[in-house]
C-alpha positions in Angstrom: 2.6 -14.6 7.3 1.5 -13.7 3.6 3.4 -12.9 0.5 2.5 -9.9 -1.9 4.0 -9.9 -5.4 4.2 -6.5 -7.2 5.0 -6.1 -10.9 6.2 -2.5 -10.7 9.2 -0.9 -9.0 7.2 -0.2 -5.7 3.8 0.3 -4.1 3.0 3.1 -1.9 2.2 1.8 1.7 -1.5 3.0 2.0 -2.2 1.5 -1.3 -0.8 -1.5 -0.3 -2.9 -1.7 3.0 -5.9 -1.0 0.8 -5.2 -3.8 -1.8 -4.6 -6.4 0.8 -8.0 -5.5 2.5 -6.3 -4.4 5.7 -7.9 -1.0 5.4 -11.4 -0.3 4.0 -10.5 3.0 2.5 -7.6 5.5 2.0 -8.5 7.5 4.9 -8.4 4.4 7.2 -5.1 3.3 5.7 -3.7 6.8 6.7 -5.1 6.5 10.1 -3.6 3.1 10.5 -0.3 4.6 9.7 -0.6 7.8 11.7 -1.4 5.6 14.9 1.8 3.8 14.6 0.2 0.4 13.8 2.7 -0.4 10.9 6.3 -1.6 11.0 8.5 -1.3 8.0 11.3 -3.8 8.1 11.0 -4.1 11.8 10.6 -0.5 12.7 7.3 1.8 13.1 7.1 4.1 10.2 4.9 7.0 9.9 5.3 7.7 6.1 2.1 7.0 4.4 3.6 7.5 0.8 6.5 5.0 1.7 7.8 3.1 -1.4 7.5 -0.5 -0.4 9.7 -2.5 -2.8 10.4 -6.2 -3.1 12.4 -7.7 -0.1 10.7 -5.3 2.3 8.7 -6.6 5.3 5.6 -5.0 6.6 4.0 -6.0 9.8 0.4 -4.8 10.6 -2.4 -6.0 12.7 -0.3 -9.0 13.9 0.3 -10.1 10.0 3.6 -10.1 8.5 3.7 -9.3 4.6 6.5 -10.1 2.7 6.7 -8.0 -0.7 8.3 -10.0 -3.5 
């Protein structure tokens, strides 16, 4: 489990995946989301521009990211 701290109101899901190094490029991040590999607060979510906010939990590739 890891924590990711944001200093703004939210971060888009694909940007979060890129910043954390889970995706190498924006296209790779979109593919990960399209393939249903990302869970948002426990539910598979296909929205690439999803606004991830503090308190949300993202699960991808066996890793859990808590956004604070």
